[in-house]
C-alpha positions in Angstrom: 17.9 -2.2 -10.3 15.5 -3.9 -7.9 14.1 -7.3 -8.8 10.6 -6.2 -7.9 8.3 -4.3 -10.3 5.3 -2.1 -9.4 3.7 -1.9 -12.8 1.2 0.9 -13.2 2.2 2.2 -9.7 0.0 5.3 -9.8 0.4 7.1 -6.4 1.4 3.8 -4.7 5.1 4.4 -5.0 7.0 1.5 -3.3 10.5 2.0 -1.9 12.9 -0.7 -3.1 10.8 -1.5 -6.2 11.0 -0.3 -9.8 7.9 1.9 -10.1 6.6 2.2 -13.6 3.6 4.4 -14.7 2.6 6.3 -17.8 1.9 9.5 -15.8 5.1 11.7 -15.4 3.3 13.9 -12.8 3.5 11.2 -10.2 7.2 10.8 -10.7 7.6 7.1 -11.2 11.1 5.6 -11.7 10.2 4.8 -15.3 7.6 6.6 -17.4 6.2 4.2 -20.0 2.9 3.6 -21.9 2.2 0.1 -20.8 0.2 -0.6 -24.0 3.6 -0.2 -25.8 5.0 -3.7 -26.0 7.7 -4.8 -25.3 8.1 -3.3 -21.9 11.6 -1.7 -21.3 13.1 -4.7 -19.5 15.3 -7.6 -20.4 14.0 -11.2 -20.1 14.1 -12.8 -16.6 14.5 -9.5 -14.8 12.0 -9.6 -11.9 11.3 -12.0 -9.0 8.1 -10.2 -8.0 5.6 -8.1 -10.0 2.6 -6.2 -8.8 -0.3 -4.9 -10.9 -2.8 -3.3 -8.5 -6.0 -2.3 -10.4 -4.1 -1.9 -13.7 -4.9 -5.0 -15.9 -8.5 -4.0 -16.5 -7.3 -0.9 -18.4 -5.3 -2.7 -21.1 -6.7 -3.0 -24.6 -5.0 -6.4 -24.9 -4.6 -8.0 -21.5 -3.0 -11.2 -23.0 -0.2 -9.2 -24.4 0.8 -7.8 -21.0 0.4 -11.3 -19.5 2.9 -12.6 -22.1 5.2 -9.7 -21.2 5.0 -10.5 -17.5 6.0 -14.0 -18.2 8.9 -12.8 -20.4 10.3 -10.3 -17.8 9.7 -12.5 -14.8 12.3 -15.0 -13.6 11.4 -18.6 -13.2 9.4 -18.7 -10.0 8.5 -15.0 -10.2 5.5 -14.1 -8.1 3.0 -11.9 -9.9 0.1 -10.4 -7.9 -2.7 -8.9 -10.0 -5.7 -7.2 -8.4 -8.7 -6.1 -10.5 -12.3 -5.1 -9.8 -14.6 -8.1 -9.6 -17.3 -8.1 -12.3 -20.0 -7.8 -9.6 -18.6 -4.5 -8.2 -20.0 -1.3 -9.5 -16.4 0.1 -9.6 -15.8 -2.3 -12.5 -18.4 -0.4 -14.6 -17.9 3.1 -13.3 -14.7 3.8 -15.1 -14.9 4.2 -18.8 -11.3 3.2 -19.2 -12.0 -0.3 -17.9 -11.8 -2.7 -20.9 -12.3 -6.1 -19.3 -14.2 -7.6 -16.4 -12.9 -10.4 -14.2 -13.9 -13.5 -12.2 -11.9 -15.9 -10.2 -11.4 -18.1 -13.2 -9.8 -15.8 -15.7 -6.3 -17.4 -15.3 -7.2 -21.0 -14.9 -6.2 -21.9 -18.5 -2.6 -21.1 -17.8 -2.4 -24.0 -15.2 -2.8 -26.9 -17.7 -1.2 -27.6 -21.1 -4.4 -29.2 -22.3 -6.5 -26.1 -21.7 -3.9 -23.3 -22.3 -5.2 -22.2 -25.7 -3.8 -18.6 -25.1 -0.1 -19.5 -25.6 1.3 -23.0 -25.1 4.7 -21.6 -24.2 3.5 -19.4 -21.4 3.0 -21.3 -18.1 2.0 -20.2 -14.7 0.8 -21.8 -11.5 -2.2 -19.7 -10.5 -4.5 -19.2 -7.6 -7.2 -16.6 -7.1 -9.2 -15.2 -4.2 -12.0 -12.8 -3.8 -11.9 -9.8 -1.6 -15.1 -8.4 -0.2 -13.6 -5.0 0.2 -10.4 -3.2 -0.5 -7.3 -5.0 0.7 -7.0 -2.0 3.1 -10.2 -2.9 5.0 -8.8 -5.7 7.2 -11.9 -6.3 9.4 -14.5 -7.0 6.7 -11.9 -9.0 4.8 -11.1 -11.1 7.9 -14.8 -11.9 8.4 -16.2 -12.3 4.9 -13.3 -13.4 2.7 -13.0 -16.9 4.1 -16.7 -17.4 3.5 -16.5 -16.0 -0.1 -13.5 -18.1 -0.9 -14.7 -21.3 0.5 -16.5 -22.2 -2.7 -15.7 -19.7 -5.5 -18.3 -21.2 -7.9 -21.1 -20.8 -5.3 -19.9 -17.3 -4.5 -19.8 -16.1 -8.1 -22.9 -17.9 -9.3 -25.1 -17.1 -6.4 -23.8 -15.0 -3.5 -22.4 -12.1 -5.6 -26.0 -11.4 -6.7 -26.6 -10.3 -3.2 -23.1 -9.2 -2.0 -20.9 -7.1 -4.2 -17.3 -8.4 -4.3 -14.8 -5.6 -4.5 -11.9 -7.3 -6.2 -10.3 -10.5 -7.5 -6.7 -11.1 -6.5 -4.6 -13.5 -8.6 -1.3 -14.9 -7.7 0.7 -16.3 -10.6 4.0 -18.1 -10.4 6.1 -18.0 -13.6 7.1 -21.5 -14.8 10.0 -21.6 -17.3 
């Protein structure tokens, strides 16, 4: 089994990865309802995990974050992309349960503020993407400006410029 997991792969099947999705019609490697915890993996299985526009659909996002930590090896890189709260896509899908900013994962960085679960630790960083990760030109021009000062962007600029997504990079610490 590959040490990379594409969780909620949808139609983005990645060769060389374990592709998991709830929809058997897209023929993932593993069919699984991701709201059913625990996920069907042993502890410390993966060195890289991707959730591309998946986390916003979970009823209990903290449960899946705890699971990602459990199935990730020490140092596992987890990439999570979700719609930014200022993007109309965040609100246009009735299955979206949560809305995200650049700060949603900051409490996992510090023992003093990690009130979610003191045993779960990540190094985290976040960035904002003006448009889809596929639109390289607009990202190259606007993303450095948006990410220069995340507080200014989210408190002021996003009232004028819709931000497409937030991308989090987590590193599992065990």
